[in-house]
Backbone as numpy.savetxt, mean C-alpha at the origin, in Angstrom:
# Nx Ny Nz CAx CAy CAz Cx Cy Cz
-15.53 -14.52 -14.08 -15.66 -14.05 -12.71 -16.83 -13.06 -12.68
-17.73 -13.27 -11.74 -18.86 -12.34 -11.67 -18.42 -10.99 -11.09
-19.25 -10.00 -11.27 -18.90 -8.62 -10.91 -18.62 -8.45 -9.43
-19.43 -9.07 -8.57 -19.20 -8.93 -7.13 -17.90 -9.61 -6.70
-17.62 -10.76 -7.27 -16.39 -11.46 -6.93 -15.17 -10.64 -7.38
-15.26 -10.10 -8.59 -14.17 -9.27 -9.10 -13.98 -8.04 -8.22
-15.07 -7.38 -7.85 -14.98 -6.21 -7.00 -14.39 -6.57 -5.63
-14.80 -7.70 -5.08 -14.24 -8.14 -3.80 -12.74 -8.35 -3.87
-12.28 -8.94 -4.98 -10.85 -9.14 -5.15 -10.13 -7.80 -5.31
-10.75 -6.88 -6.03 -10.16 -5.55 -6.18 -10.04 -4.86 -4.83
-11.10 -4.94 -4.01 -11.05 -4.34 -2.66 -9.96 -4.98 -1.81
-9.82 -6.29 -1.93 -8.78 -7.00 -1.17 -7.40 -6.48 -1.55
-7.18 -6.29 -2.85 -5.89 -5.79 -3.31 -5.65 -4.37 -2.81
-6.68 -3.54 -2.81 -6.53 -2.17 -2.27 -6.09 -2.24 -0.80
-6.72 -3.11 -0.02 -6.35 -3.23 1.40 -4.93 -3.76 1.57
-4.55 -4.72 0.72 -3.18 -5.25 0.78 -2.16 -4.18 0.41
-2.48 -3.37 -0.59 -1.59 -2.27 -0.95 -1.48 -1.25 0.17
-2.59 -0.97 0.85 -2.56 -0.06 2.00 -1.67 -0.62 3.10
-1.79 -1.94 3.37 -0.93 -2.58 4.37 0.54 -2.49 3.97
0.81 -2.74 2.69 2.18 -2.66 2.18 2.73 -1.25 2.33
1.91 -0.26 2.02 2.32 1.14 2.18 2.65 1.44 3.64
1.79 1.00 4.55 2.04 1.22 5.98 3.31 0.53 6.45
3.56 -0.66 5.93 4.78 -1.39 6.29 6.02 -0.64 5.82
5.97 -0.11 4.61 7.11 0.64 4.08 7.34 1.91 4.90
6.26 2.57 5.31 6.40 3.76 6.15 7.04 3.40 7.48
6.67 2.26 8.04 7.26 1.82 9.31 8.74 1.51 9.13
9.12 0.93 8.01 10.53 0.64 7.75 11.32 1.94 7.63
10.77 2.92 6.96 11.45 4.21 6.84 11.66 4.84 8.21
10.65 4.76 9.06 10.77 5.30 10.41 11.86 4.58 11.19
11.91 3.26 11.09 12.95 2.49 11.79 14.34 2.82 11.27
14.46 2.93 9.95 15.76 3.29 9.38 16.22 4.67 9.86
15.30 5.61 9.91 15.63 6.96 10.38 16.10 6.93 11.83
15.44 6.13 12.65 15.86 6.02 14.06 17.25 5.44 14.17
17.54 4.42 13.36 18.88 3.83 13.38 19.91 4.86 12.91
19.58 5.63 11.88 20.49 6.66 11.39 20.78 7.69 12.47
19.75 8.11 13.19 19.93 9.08 14.27 20.81 8.50 15.38
20.53 7.25 15.78 21.33 6.60 16.82 22.78 6.44 16.38
22.97 6.21 15.08 24.33 6.01 14.60 25.12 7.31 14.53
24.46 8.44 14.58 25.19 9.71 14.63 26.12 9.72 15.84
25.59 9.23 16.95 26.40 9.16 18.18 27.39 8.00 18.13
26.94 6.86 17.57 27.79 5.67 17.54 28.90 5.78 16.50
28.58 6.23 15.31 29.59 6.43 14.28 30.06 5.17 13.58
29.22 4.16 13.48 29.59 2.93 12.79 29.70 3.20 11.28
30.85 2.87 10.71 31.12 3.18 9.30 30.21 2.40 8.36
29.95 1.14 8.66 29.08 0.33 7.78 27.67 0.92 7.75
27.15 1.28 8.93 25.82 1.89 8.98 25.81 3.22 8.24
26.85 4.03 8.42 26.93 5.30 7.70 26.93 5.10 6.20
27.58 4.04 5.76 27.70 3.78 4.32 26.40 3.22 3.74
25.76 2.27 4.44 24.65 1.52 3.84 23.25 2.07 4.15
23.06 2.68 5.30 21.72 3.12 5.67 21.12 4.16 4.72
21.88 5.16 4.28 21.26 6.12 3.35 20.74 5.48 2.06
21.50 4.51 1.53 21.04 3.82 0.33 19.79 2.98 0.61
19.79 2.31 1.74 18.61 1.53 2.12 17.40 2.43 2.26
17.61 3.54 2.93 16.53 4.51 3.15 15.97 4.98 1.80
16.85 5.29 0.86 16.42 5.76 -0.45 15.64 4.69 -1.21
16.12 3.45 -1.17 15.42 2.37 -1.88 14.03 2.13 -1.30
13.92 2.15 0.02 12.61 1.95 0.65 11.69 3.14 0.33
12.26 4.33 0.33 11.48 5.52 -0.01 10.99 5.46 -1.45
11.85 5.00 -2.36 11.44 4.84 -3.76 10.32 3.80 -3.88
10.44 2.70 -3.13 9.39 1.68 -3.13 8.09 2.26 -2.61
8.17 3.05 -1.56 6.97 3.67 -1.00 6.30 4.57 -2.03
7.08 5.34 -2.76 6.52 6.20 -3.81 5.79 5.37 -4.86
6.40 4.26 -5.27 5.78 3.39 -6.27 4.51 2.76 -5.73
4.56 2.25 -4.52 3.38 1.64 -3.90 2.25 2.65 -3.78
2.57 3.87 -3.37 1.57 4.92 -3.23 0.90 5.23 -4.56
1.70 5.32 -5.61 1.15 5.60 -6.94 0.25 4.46 -7.42
0.70 3.22 -7.22 -0.10 2.07 -7.61 -1.40 2.05 -6.81
-1.31 2.28 -5.51 -2.49 2.29 -4.65 -3.50 3.33 -5.11
-3.04 4.54 -5.37 -3.95 5.60 -5.81 -4.64 5.23 -7.11
-3.87 4.72 -8.07 -4.45 4.32 -9.35 -5.43 3.17 -9.20
-5.04 2.17 -8.42 -5.89 1.00 -8.29 -7.15 1.31 -7.48
-7.04 2.17 -6.47 -8.22 2.57 -5.69 -9.20 3.33 -6.59
-8.68 4.17 -7.46 -9.53 4.88 -8.42 -10.20 3.90 -9.39
-9.42 2.97 -9.87 -9.95 1.94 -10.77 -11.05 1.13 -10.08
-10.84 0.80 -8.82 -11.83 0.03 -8.06 -13.11 0.83 -7.87
-12.99 2.10 -7.54 -14.16 2.96 -7.37 -14.92 3.12 -8.69
-14.18 3.28 -9.77 -14.80 3.40 -11.09 -15.54 2.12 -11.45
-14.92 0.99 -11.18 -15.57 -0.30 -11.45 -16.85 -0.42 -10.64
-16.79 -0.03 -9.38 -17.97 -0.09 -8.52 -19.10 0.76 -9.07
-18.77 1.98 -9.46 -19.79 2.89 -9.99 -20.37 2.39 -11.31
-19.51 1.96 -12.21 -19.97 1.57 -13.55 -20.73 0.25 -13.54
-20.53 -0.57 -12.50 -21.22 -1.86 -12.43 -22.28 -1.89 -11.33
-22.56 -0.73 -10.75 -23.59 -0.61 -9.72 -23.44 -1.68 -8.63
-22.25 -1.75 -8.08 -21.91 -2.77 -7.10 -22.79 -2.67 -5.85
-23.12 -1.46 -5.44 -23.97 -1.29 -4.25 -25.30 -2.00 -4.44
-25.90 -1.85 -5.62 -27.18 -2.51 -5.89 -27.00 -4.02 -5.97
-25.90 -4.48 -6.55 -25.65 -5.92 -6.63 -25.47 -6.53 -5.24
-24.77 -5.80 -4.36 -24.60 -6.27 -2.98 -25.95 -6.33 -2.27
-26.78 -5.34 -2.51 -28.11 -5.31 -1.90 -28.94 -6.49 -2.39
-28.91 -6.75 -3.68 -29.64 -7.89 -4.23 -29.14 -9.20 -3.65
-27.83 -9.32 -3.53 -27.24 -10.53 -2.96 -27.68 -10.71 -1.51
-27.71 -9.61 -0.75 -28.13 -9.67 0.65 -29.59 -10.09 0.79
-30.39 -9.72 -0.20 -31.81 -10.09 -0.17 -32.04 -11.50 -0.69
-30.97 -12.12 -1.19 -31.08 -13.49 -1.66 -31.65 -13.63 -3.04
-31.55 -12.62 -3.86 -32.10 -12.67 -5.22 -31.07 -13.12 -6.19
């Protein structure tokens, strides 16, 4: 795989991880809203299961965030060490 193709795939993965992180944050927000609404409703199943669900999604978010940070750093390092900006410029010029 050439350097630009590899970098493009790395950037794609960074964006997908960002989307995944945002999705997990949205799920946490929705779970919290359901938990608040259930304070008034008092459904026993929701009281029992929602805190565990919330914790698992929160744990997933922590893992995704750590992976994203590491992979974004790895992508930036790859870009710098392989002079990706210059390679993109050369490609744009048709060389």
